[in-house]
N, C-alpha and C positions, 0 to 999 in steps of 0.2 A: 391745718387741722381738718380731720375727716368730716366733722359736722358742717363745716363751711362748704365743702365740695358737694355734699348731697343733702340739701335742706329737707327734702321730702322724707328721706330716711330718718333724719334727725328728729323731725316732728313726730313721725310714727313711733320712734324709739321712746320719746318722752311720753307719749300717750299710753304706751304699754307699761311704763314704770309706775308701780304702786305708790311710790313716795313722792311723785310729782304733785304739786299743789293743784287741787281741783279748781277750775274756773280761771286759771292763769290765761291771760289773753294770747291768742295764737300769734298775733302780730308782734307782740313783745318777745315771744320765743325766737321769732325770726331775727329780731334785732340782736338778741343774745348770741345766736349762732354766727351772725355776721360780725360780731365784735363791736356792735354799735351801742350807743346809750339807749336805755329804756325809759319810758315815761312812767314814773312811779305813781302818779295820780291815776293813770289808767289801770295799773296793776291793782292798787288798793281799792279802787271803786269796783273792780270786778270781783275781788276776793271778799270784800266786806260790804254786803248789801245792808243798808239800814232802812227798815220800813216800819211804820207804826203798827202796833199790834192790832189784830182784828178783834172786832167786838164779839164777845162770847154770848150766844143766845141758846137757851135750851128750853125744853118743854116738859113739864111735869103735870100729868093728869089734866091736860088741856090748858094749863096755866103757863104762859110764856115767862121765862126768867131771863133777864138781861144783866150781865155782869159789867157791861160798859167797857170803855176803852181807858187805858192808862193815860193820865195827864202828863205829857212830856214837857210841859212848860216850866 
C-alpha cells in the first residue's frame, strides 16, 4: 500500500482532506497507515473534550450579574 511506504505524504494528505476528523491524534494515524491497532481511548479523549461550563458574569450599569455554573452532579 502506498500510504505505508511514504508516511509523511500520507499524513500531509490526511491534513489536507476536509472530511478528516479534526483533533484525530497524529500517532493513531501512523498506526492506521502501518496497519496496526489504534487506541480508541486516545482517539475518543482527543475528539470529545468534556469540560465544565464556565461561570457567566456580566455587568449592567455597574451591577455585576452572575449566572453561576451548571450543577453536573
